[in-house]
N, C-alpha and C positions, 0 to 999 in steps of 0.2 A: 502494499498499498504505499503509496506516496505521501507524505508529509508534506502541506501545503502552508506558503509562508504567510503570515501578514497579511500584505496587499492583497493574493489570492486570497481568502478567507472574506475582506473586505467586496469584493468583487463581489463573488458570491452573497455575503449577507443584501446587498445592494441589491442583487438579483431577484432575491427573494423579495423583497420590502417592495421592489415597485413592481412587481407581479400581483403582490395582495391589492397592492394600491390601485392598480391601471382594473383588480376584479369591484372594487369599489366605487369607481370613477371617474380616479381622482389620476390625471398626465403627469407624469414627474419630469421635472429641467433638472439637468444637470449645469451649476454655477461654473463658468470658465475658472474661475477663482475661488479658492476654499476660503472666507475669511468666517470659519465658524458653523457656516450651512453647506453640507454635504447633498443635498437635494431640496428642492421646490418642489409640493405635492400641491397639483391647483385641480380645483376639481370645478367646471364650467357652472354645473347647471344650478348649485347656490351660491357661486364663489367664493368657496370655501381654500384657503390658501393656508399653507405650515410648513417654514422655512423647518429644513430639515435637519440634527447633527444626527448622523448613524455610530451607535457601540456597539461593539461585542456582548455588554451586559448592560445592567441600571449602572447609571453616572450620573452624578452632579457634578459639576464644576462651576466656578469662583467665573469664570471667563462667560458663561451665560448668564448669567445675572438681568432681571432687567431686560432680553433681547430678543423674546417672543418666539424663543427656540425651542422645538420638539425634538424629546430624545425618541429617537427608537430602538429599541431594543431586544434580542431576542431573549425568549427562555424555557430552552427544551424547544420543544414546537412551536412554540407561541412565541407570538409578536406583540410587544406594546409599541403604542404612540402617546407619549405624554410629556405635555409643556413642562419644559424644565425648572418653572420656578413652582407648580405642584408640586416635582416631585423633590425640590427640595424642601416644601413643608412638610409634607410626610415621611419624609429621611433627614426629619430636623434633631434625631438620636442622633445622627452620625454626623452632625460636625463638633463635636466636643472629640474628635481624633486626631493625632497628629497628621495624617494623609488630610483633613479636610485643612489643617493650619496651611498646611499648603497651597490646598487651592481647590482638590480633589479627592474623591469617593465614590469609589465602584465597588462593587459585590455580585455573586454568583454563587450559586442560586437563588433565586428568590424563595422567602418565607412562607409559610403559611399567608400570615399576617401581611405579607406584604403583595401578594395575589389576591388579596380579600379587599386591599385598599386600591389595587392598580385596577379591578374586574371592568370598570368600565372605559379602561384605556386602552383596553385589547384592543389590536389590528387582526382583521382579515379572519 
């Protein structure tokens, strides 16, 4: 079996995410320059637009605060699409860690409590 690089995994995850988005009526646009937004999802019928940062797991990052960025991440076979600042509120308990003091916190897999809190943000 081939071991995939991080870049290869990112492409696979992006393709999964875009496929799910297309099934929900979104079109996906890839920015020419990545300034914290990996892709833009737009659904014409209701004009819903989401600036999406794709992650390999649940992630909060100080550089995304207040930027209206949505974090898309898988947990097993499930995908979640959550406003970053909502993740920050739900993950308040993680902001008292050394990792968060440096500006970033991520975790995987989700706990049962996390899954309950994020149920409304299941994507796909």
